[in-house]
C-alpha positions as CSV (number, residue, x, y, z in Angstrom):
1,M,42.5,-11.2,-0.5
2,K,41.3,-7.6,-0.7
3,N,39.9,-8.1,-4.2
4,F,38.3,-11.4,-3.2
5,L,36.5,-9.6,-0.3
6,K,35.1,-6.9,-2.6
7,I,33.8,-9.5,-5.0
8,G,32.4,-11.7,-2.2
9,I,30.5,-8.8,-0.6
10,V,29.0,-7.7,-3.9
11,V,28.0,-11.3,-4.7
12,F,26.5,-11.5,-1.2
13,A,24.4,-8.4,-1.8
14,I,23.1,-9.8,-5.1
15,S,22.4,-13.3,-3.9
16,F,20.9,-11.8,-0.7
17,A,18.4,-10.0,-2.8
18,S,17.5,-13.1,-4.9
19,C,17.7,-16.0,-2.6
20,K,14.3,-16.5,-1.0
21,K,15.2,-18.3,2.2
22,D,18.2,-16.3,3.3
23,Y,16.5,-13.0,2.3
24,L,13.3,-13.7,4.1
25,D,15.1,-14.7,7.3
26,T,17.1,-11.5,7.6
27,K,16.2,-7.9,7.0
28,P,18.5,-6.1,4.6
29,S,19.5,-3.4,7.0
30,N,20.6,-6.0,9.6
31,G,23.1,-7.6,7.2
32,I,26.8,-6.8,6.6
33,I,27.4,-3.1,6.0
34,E,30.7,-2.7,4.2
35,T,32.0,0.3,2.3
36,T,32.8,-1.9,-0.7
37,I,29.1,-2.6,-1.2
38,Y,28.6,1.0,-2.0
39,S,31.6,1.5,-4.2
40,T,29.9,1.5,-7.6
41,T,26.5,2.3,-9.0
42,A,26.3,-1.3,-10.1
43,S,26.6,-2.6,-6.5
44,L,24.3,0.1,-5.2
45,S,21.7,-1.0,-7.7
46,S,22.0,-4.5,-6.3
47,V,21.4,-3.2,-2.8
48,L,18.4,-1.2,-4.1
49,N,17.1,-4.4,-5.5
50,G,17.2,-5.9,-2.0
51,T,15.2,-2.9,-0.7
52,Y,12.5,-3.5,-3.3
53,K,12.4,-7.1,-2.2
54,S,11.7,-6.0,1.4
55,L,8.4,-4.7,0.1
56,F,7.1,-8.4,0.0
57,A,9.5,-10.1,2.5
58,F,8.2,-12.5,5.1
59,V,9.6,-11.6,8.6
60,S,9.0,-14.1,11.4
61,R,5.2,-14.2,11.4
62,H,2.5,-15.1,8.9
63,D,1.0,-11.6,9.1
64,R,4.3,-9.9,8.1
65,F,4.8,-9.8,4.4
66,G,5.5,-6.2,3.6
67,Q,3.2,-3.7,2.1
68,K,0.3,-6.0,1.4
69,S,0.1,-6.9,5.0
70,V,-0.4,-3.2,5.7
71,D,-3.0,-2.9,2.9
72,L,-5.0,-5.8,4.2
73,A,-4.9,-4.5,7.8
74,C,-6.2,-1.1,6.6
75,D,-9.0,-2.6,4.6
76,L,-10.1,-4.8,7.5
77,A,-10.2,-1.7,9.7
78,G,-12.6,-0.1,7.2
79,A,-16.3,-0.6,6.5
80,D,-16.5,-2.6,3.3
81,M,-14.6,-5.8,4.1
82,V,-16.2,-8.6,6.1
83,V,-14.4,-11.6,7.7
84,H,-16.3,-14.9,7.2
85,T,-15.3,-16.8,10.4
86,A,-12.5,-16.7,12.9
87,G,-10.4,-19.4,11.1
88,Y,-6.8,-19.3,12.3
89,G,-7.2,-15.7,13.5
90,W,-4.6,-13.8,11.5
91,F,-5.6,-10.2,10.9
92,N,-8.9,-10.6,12.8
93,S,-7.6,-8.2,15.4
94,N,-7.5,-5.5,12.8
95,Y,-11.1,-6.2,12.0
96,Q,-11.9,-5.9,15.7
97,Y,-9.6,-3.0,16.5
98,T,-7.6,-4.8,19.2
99,N,-4.1,-5.5,17.8
100,W,-4.3,-2.0,16.1
101,I,-3.8,-0.3,19.5
102,N,-1.5,-2.8,21.2
103,S,1.9,-1.1,21.3
104,D,3.6,-3.2,23.9
105,A,4.3,-6.4,22.1
106,T,6.9,-6.7,19.3
107,T,4.5,-9.1,17.6
108,A,1.8,-6.4,17.4
109,Q,1.2,-4.4,14.2
110,P,2.2,-0.9,15.6
111,D,5.7,-2.4,16.1
112,Q,5.6,-4.3,12.9
113,F,4.6,-1.4,10.6
114,W,6.8,1.2,12.4
115,Y,10.0,-0.8,11.8
116,Y,9.0,-2.1,8.4
117,Y,8.9,1.5,7.1
118,Y,11.8,2.8,9.0
119,D,13.9,-0.1,7.7
120,I,13.1,1.1,4.2
121,I,14.0,4.6,5.1
122,K,17.3,3.4,6.6
123,Q,18.1,1.5,3.4
124,A,17.2,4.4,1.2
125,N,19.4,6.8,3.3
126,Q,22.3,4.4,3.2
127,I,22.2,4.1,-0.6
128,I,21.9,7.9,-1.0
129,A,24.9,8.4,1.3
130,G,26.9,5.8,-0.7
131,L,26.3,7.6,-4.0
132,D,28.7,10.4,-3.1
133,N,31.8,8.3,-3.4
134,A,30.6,5.6,-5.7
135,T,31.9,5.3,-9.2
136,G,29.4,5.4,-12.1
137,T,27.7,7.9,-14.4
138,I,25.7,10.9,-13.4
139,F,22.7,9.4,-15.2
140,E,23.0,6.2,-13.0
141,K,23.4,8.1,-9.8
142,E,20.4,10.3,-10.6
143,S,18.3,7.2,-11.3
144,I,19.3,5.5,-8.1
145,K,18.9,8.6,-5.9
146,G,15.5,9.4,-7.5
147,Q,14.2,5.9,-6.7
148,C,15.5,6.1,-3.1
149,L,13.9,9.5,-2.5
150,G,10.7,8.1,-3.9
151,L,10.9,5.1,-1.6
152,R,11.6,7.3,1.4
153,A,8.6,9.5,0.6
154,Y,6.5,6.3,0.2
155,A,7.5,5.1,3.7
156,Y,6.9,8.5,5.4
157,Y,3.5,8.8,3.6
158,H,2.3,5.5,5.1
159,L,3.9,6.1,8.5
160,I,2.2,9.5,9.0
161,N,-1.2,8.1,7.9
162,L,-0.9,5.1,10.2
163,F,0.4,6.9,13.3
164,Q,-1.6,10.1,13.2
165,Q,-5.0,11.4,12.1
166,T,-5.4,12.8,8.6
167,Y,-3.4,15.9,7.5
168,K,-6.1,18.6,7.2
169,G,-6.9,20.1,10.6
170,N,-4.1,18.2,12.3
171,E,-1.0,19.9,10.8
172,N,0.4,20.9,14.2
173,K,-0.1,17.5,15.9
174,P,2.8,15.2,16.6
175,G,4.1,13.5,13.5
176,V,6.8,10.8,13.2
177,P,10.5,11.2,13.5
178,I,12.3,12.3,10.3
179,Y,15.7,10.8,9.4
180,L,17.9,11.8,6.5
181,T,20.8,9.5,7.4
182,A,21.2,5.8,8.2
183,Q,21.2,6.5,11.9
184,I,17.5,5.8,12.6
185,T,17.3,6.6,16.3
186,G,17.0,9.6,18.6
187,N,14.9,12.1,16.7
188,P,11.7,13.7,18.1
189,R,8.2,13.4,16.5
190,G,8.1,16.9,15.1
191,T,4.7,17.8,13.5
192,V,2.5,16.4,10.9
193,Q,3.3,19.4,8.7
194,N,7.1,18.6,9.1
195,V,6.5,15.1,7.7
196,Y,4.4,16.3,4.8
197,D,7.0,18.9,3.9
198,R,9.6,16.2,3.8
199,I,7.4,13.9,1.6
200,I,6.8,16.8,-0.8
201,A,10.5,17.7,-0.9
202,D,11.5,14.1,-1.6
203,L,8.9,13.6,-4.3
204,T,9.7,16.9,-6.0
205,A,13.5,16.1,-6.0
206,A,12.7,12.5,-7.2
207,E,10.6,13.8,-10.0
208,T,13.4,16.0,-11.3
209,L,16.0,13.2,-11.0
210,L,13.8,10.6,-12.7
211,T,12.6,12.7,-15.6
212,G,14.0,11.1,-18.8
213,K,14.8,7.8,-17.0
214,T,13.0,4.7,-18.2
215,F,12.7,1.4,-16.5
216,T,12.1,-2.0,-18.0
217,S,10.4,-3.3,-14.9
218,K,7.5,-2.0,-12.9
219,V,9.3,-3.0,-9.7
220,A,11.2,0.3,-9.9
221,M,10.0,3.5,-8.3
222,S,9.6,5.2,-11.7
223,L,8.7,8.8,-12.6
224,Q,5.1,7.8,-13.0
225,V,5.0,6.1,-9.6
226,V,6.5,9.2,-7.9
227,Q,3.9,11.3,-9.7
228,G,1.2,8.9,-8.5
229,Y,2.4,9.3,-4.9
230,R,2.4,13.1,-5.4
231,A,-1.2,12.8,-6.4
232,R,-2.1,10.6,-3.4
233,V,-0.4,13.0,-1.0
234,A,-2.1,16.0,-2.6
235,L,-5.5,14.3,-2.2
236,V,-4.9,13.8,1.5
237,M,-3.7,17.4,1.9
238,E,-6.8,18.6,0.0
239,D,-4.5,20.2,-2.5
240,W,-6.9,19.7,-5.4
241,T,-4.9,21.3,-8.1
242,N,-1.8,19.2,-7.6
243,A,-3.9,16.1,-7.0
244,A,-5.6,16.5,-10.4
245,T,-2.5,17.5,-12.2
246,Y,-0.3,14.7,-10.9
247,A,-2.9,12.0,-11.3
248,A,-3.2,12.9,-15.0
249,K,0.6,12.9,-15.4
250,A,1.1,9.6,-13.5
251,R,-1.2,7.5,-15.7
252,I,0.5,8.5,-19.0
253,G,1.7,5.2,-20.6
254,S,-0.9,3.1,-18.7
255,T,-4.1,1.8,-20.2
256,L,-7.3,0.4,-18.5
257,M,-7.9,-3.3,-18.6
258,T,-10.3,-4.7,-21.1
259,T,-13.2,-6.9,-19.8
260,T,-11.3,-10.0,-20.7
261,Q,-8.2,-8.8,-18.9
262,Y,-10.2,-7.7,-15.9
263,T,-11.7,-11.1,-15.4
264,A,-8.5,-13.1,-15.8
265,T,-7.0,-14.7,-12.7
266,S,-3.9,-12.6,-13.2
267,A,-5.7,-9.3,-13.3
268,F,-4.6,-8.1,-9.9
269,S,-1.7,-10.5,-9.4
270,S,0.6,-9.8,-12.3
271,I,2.5,-6.5,-12.7
272,A,2.6,-7.2,-16.4
273,G,-1.0,-6.0,-16.7
274,P,-1.7,-2.7,-18.5
275,E,-3.1,-0.9,-15.4
276,C,-0.3,-1.8,-13.0
277,M,2.1,1.1,-12.4
278,W,4.1,-0.3,-9.5
279,G,4.4,-3.6,-7.8
280,S,6.6,-6.5,-6.8
281,L,7.5,-9.3,-9.2
282,I,7.3,-12.5,-7.1
283,P,8.2,-15.8,-8.9
284,A,7.5,-19.1,-7.3
285,S,11.1,-19.3,-6.0
286,E,10.6,-16.2,-4.0
287,A,7.0,-16.6,-2.9
288,T,6.3,-16.5,0.8
289,I,3.7,-19.2,0.6
290,Y,1.4,-19.3,3.6
291,A,2.9,-16.0,4.9
292,S,1.6,-14.1,1.9
293,F,-1.3,-11.8,0.9
294,Y,-2.8,-14.5,-1.3
295,S,-2.8,-17.0,1.5
296,H,-5.0,-14.7,3.5
297,V,-7.4,-13.7,0.7
298,D,-7.5,-16.4,-2.0
299,V,-9.2,-19.6,-1.1
300,S,-7.8,-21.4,-4.2
301,T,-4.3,-21.3,-2.5
302,G,-5.4,-23.6,0.3
303,G,-4.0,-21.0,2.7
304,Y,-5.6,-19.2,5.6
305,A,-8.5,-17.9,3.5
306,A,-9.5,-21.4,2.8
307,L,-9.5,-22.2,6.5
308,G,-12.3,-19.8,7.5
309,T,-11.0,-16.3,7.2
310,Q,-12.4,-15.6,3.7
311,K,-12.6,-11.9,2.9
312,K,-16.0,-10.7,1.7
313,I,-17.6,-7.6,0.4
314,T,-20.6,-6.2,2.2
315,K,-24.0,-6.9,0.7
316,A,-24.6,-3.1,0.8
317,L,-21.7,-2.3,-1.5
318,Y,-22.3,-5.4,-3.7
319,D,-25.9,-4.3,-4.3
320,L,-24.8,-0.9,-5.5
321,M,-23.1,-2.5,-8.5
322,P,-25.4,-3.1,-11.5
323,A,-25.5,-6.5,-13.1
324,T,-23.7,-5.0,-16.1
325,D,-20.7,-4.0,-14.1
326,I,-17.8,-6.5,-14.6
327,R,-16.6,-5.7,-11.1
328,K,-19.6,-7.5,-9.6
329,S,-18.0,-10.8,-11.0
330,C,-15.1,-10.2,-8.5
331,F,-17.3,-11.7,-5.8
332,T,-19.3,-14.9,-5.4
333,L,-23.0,-14.8,-5.9
334,P,-25.3,-14.1,-2.9
335,T,-26.8,-17.5,-3.5
336,S,-23.6,-19.4,-3.1
337,T,-23.8,-22.3,-0.6
338,S,-20.1,-23.3,-1.1
339,T,-18.2,-23.8,2.2
340,S,-15.0,-22.5,0.7
341,N,-16.5,-19.8,-1.4
342,P,-19.4,-18.4,0.6
343,A,-21.7,-15.7,-0.6
344,Y,-20.0,-12.3,-1.3
345,N,-16.5,-13.9,-1.0
346,Q,-13.8,-12.0,-2.9
347,I,-12.4,-13.7,-6.1
348,K,-10.8,-10.5,-7.3
349,M,-7.3,-11.1,-6.0
350,R,-6.1,-14.6,-7.0
351,V,-2.9,-16.4,-7.8
352,P,-2.7,-16.6,-11.6
353,T,-2.1,-20.4,-11.8
354,A,-3.7,-23.0,-9.5
355,G,-1.2,-25.0,-7.6
356,S,1.5,-22.3,-7.9
357,W,2.3,-19.5,-5.4
358,A,3.9,-17.3,-8.0
359,A,1.8,-14.1,-7.8
360,D,2.9,-10.5,-7.9
361,Y,1.8,-7.7,-5.5
362,T,0.3,-4.6,-7.0
363,Y,0.8,-1.3,-5.1
364,M,-0.5,1.3,-7.6
365,R,-2.9,1.1,-10.6
366,A,-3.9,3.7,-13.2
367,S,-7.5,3.4,-12.2
368,E,-6.7,5.1,-8.9
369,M,-5.3,8.0,-10.9
370,Y,-8.6,8.5,-12.7
371,L,-10.4,8.5,-9.4
372,I,-8.0,11.0,-7.8
373,E,-8.4,13.3,-10.8
374,A,-12.2,13.0,-10.8
375,E,-12.5,13.8,-7.1
376,A,-10.0,16.7,-7.2
377,L,-11.7,18.3,-10.2
378,S,-15.1,17.8,-8.6
379,R,-14.0,19.6,-5.5
380,K,-12.6,22.4,-7.7
381,A,-16.2,22.7,-9.1
382,D,-14.9,21.5,-12.5
383,D,-17.8,19.1,-13.1
384,A,-17.1,18.6,-16.8
385,G,-13.5,17.5,-16.2
386,A,-14.6,15.3,-13.2
387,R,-17.3,13.6,-15.3
388,T,-14.8,12.9,-18.1
389,A,-12.3,11.3,-15.8
390,L,-15.0,9.3,-14.0
391,Q,-16.7,8.2,-17.3
392,T,-13.5,7.0,-18.8
393,L,-12.8,4.7,-15.9
394,V,-16.3,3.3,-15.2
395,V,-17.4,2.8,-18.7
396,A,-14.4,0.4,-19.0
397,R,-16.1,-1.7,-16.3
398,N,-19.7,-1.1,-17.3
399,A,-20.3,-0.3,-21.0
400,S,-23.8,1.1,-20.2
401,Y,-22.5,3.6,-17.6
402,S,-23.1,7.3,-18.0
403,A,-22.1,10.1,-15.7
404,A,-23.6,12.8,-17.9
405,S,-26.5,13.8,-15.6
406,L,-24.3,14.2,-12.5
407,S,-23.0,17.4,-11.1
408,G,-22.1,19.1,-7.8
409,A,-22.6,17.0,-4.6
410,A,-24.2,14.1,-6.5
411,L,-21.2,13.9,-8.8
412,L,-18.8,13.9,-5.8
413,S,-20.8,11.2,-4.1
414,E,-20.7,9.0,-7.2
415,I,-17.0,9.4,-7.5
416,L,-16.4,8.4,-3.9
417,L,-18.7,5.4,-4.4
418,Q,-16.8,4.3,-7.5
419,R,-13.6,4.6,-5.5
420,R,-14.9,2.2,-2.9
421,I,-15.9,-0.3,-5.6
422,E,-12.9,0.0,-7.8
423,L,-10.2,0.0,-5.1
424,W,-11.9,-2.6,-2.8
425,G,-9.3,-4.8,-1.2
426,E,-6.4,-2.7,-2.3
427,G,-5.6,-1.0,1.0
428,F,-7.3,2.4,0.8
429,S,-10.3,2.0,3.2
430,M,-9.0,3.3,6.5
431,I,-7.0,6.2,5.0
432,D,-10.1,7.3,3.1
433,I,-12.3,7.1,6.2
434,K,-9.8,9.3,8.0
435,R,-9.3,11.9,5.2
436,L,-13.0,12.1,4.4
437,K,-13.8,12.5,8.2
438,T,-16.8,10.2,7.9
439,G,-16.0,8.0,10.9
440,L,-16.6,4.3,10.8
441,N,-20.0,3.0,10.0
442,R,-20.3,-0.7,9.5
443,L,-23.7,-1.8,8.3
444,T,-25.3,-4.8,9.9
445,G,-27.7,-7.4,8.8
446,A,-27.6,-10.4,6.4
447,G,-24.5,-10.2,4.2
448,N,-23.0,-7.2,6.0
449,H,-21.1,-7.1,9.3
450,G,-21.9,-9.4,12.3
451,S,-23.7,-12.7,12.6
452,P,-23.4,-15.2,11.0
453,S,-20.0,-13.8,10.0
454,L,-17.3,-13.0,12.5
455,D,-18.3,-10.3,15.0
456,P,-16.2,-7.2,14.3
457,I,-16.9,-6.0,17.9
458,V,-16.5,-2.4,16.7
459,Y,-19.3,-1.2,14.4
460,T,-19.2,2.6,14.6
461,M,-16.5,5.2,15.6
462,A,-16.7,8.9,15.4
463,D,-14.3,10.9,13.2
464,A,-10.8,11.2,14.7
465,D,-11.4,8.5,17.2
466,P,-8.0,7.6,18.8
467,R,-8.5,4.0,17.6
468,F,-7.9,5.2,14.0
469,I,-4.2,5.7,14.7
470,L,-1.6,3.2,15.9
471,R,0.1,3.7,19.2
472,L,3.9,4.1,19.1
473,P,5.8,0.9,19.7
474,K,6.9,0.5,23.3
475,R,10.5,-0.3,22.3
476,E,10.6,3.0,20.3
477,L,9.6,5.0,23.4
478,D,12.0,2.9,25.5
479,N,15.0,3.5,23.2
480,N,14.4,6.9,21.7
481,T,16.0,9.5,24.0
482,S,14.0,12.3,22.4
483,M,10.7,10.7,23.5
484,T,8.9,10.2,26.7
485,P,5.7,8.4,27.6
486,A,4.0,11.7,27.0
487,D,4.7,11.3,23.3
488,Q,2.5,8.3,23.1
489,N,-0.6,8.6,20.9
490,P,-3.9,8.6,22.8
């Protein structure tokens, strides 16, 4: 009976990670916790596989599908994405800054995002703790621990950027609770600096542990992904040297897409692509159908995007792309009269095959690393290096592009423009607005925000407006004994 129990629990962990319906109905950390699951590195790898699957899991509502639901919310809270019409209403509250500040309801996104990331932290901590007594090689244990530390840093990076203003100038403001064990309750907020210290420590340790480890799948938090997050974090911290250094390291082994690859329906929905560094592999059997990113952005799925909430680029940003730029083809023409594909509608993120929901999620691309390096070098007054990084990326999208004449402030401005164009729809808009301290400025008029498209309600906000940060979930304040109502964000 004892041996049967061990085998049964391990099989449960494996099937739990691969069976769509059961997995999507239950969060991994709410399942059976048994010592036997953590007895070997093989079983811990199966549990880790379940953690990776939580990055795209559907949980109870059609706006809850892991990381891409956060990415979509952050882009809608920015300046470059327009909602066509109200449709069924999902995510419109992010565009209008209403759900963003609602902390009372468990259905609201502050609650959703808080517990999504803390659940990943809990899973990572459980696996790390289990490694001490698990059987397996040192190599296997280092690989698993490195991935878990990377995942924990990933979760804290997003938490601190959602629940507080940007790092620079706010180092001593309240952060988010830090947990290094599976007991995710009862810790105080600490400071922003505390959280960034933890992120850097985890990424540094992960880099050491993952050096020399190779992975056959881009689902794993590999050395390159850890270095990519180190570059992202350094960019927010205005640590230009590490931002440039780690961005250059991270993209090693990745290549930029050709024009043919860029215009394929699978360009941004298959992690097999040459630019994808990290993502979730989502076969049809594990697709979350209408509760998915593609349901909300791709009209070809027949999902929510096709029912009125098409996601469009602003005319202002579209017009800044020359006709020779292949990225302009990622949006319908301004002359489009199609009901389903209106003018400026996005056709960048699409399911690879019509009639199938099999479509991967991409979380990190090599193109981002070129942009981080270019910006960091520009801010270090290394114009030559910045031009090289920028030129390498943009000429792959526009063969006639040249950055040769750019320097100083003009060069930096061009890099930031190319960042908005290249990473449109990939989740960076709000974090960039906060770190660049520009405030929100949504342009109005034909093709931009407002009539005849959905009214965003909020058109401008000053830098560091309290609405840029999510309020803490009510149930966290109710249940965390180290917090009082005074800990709530403004």
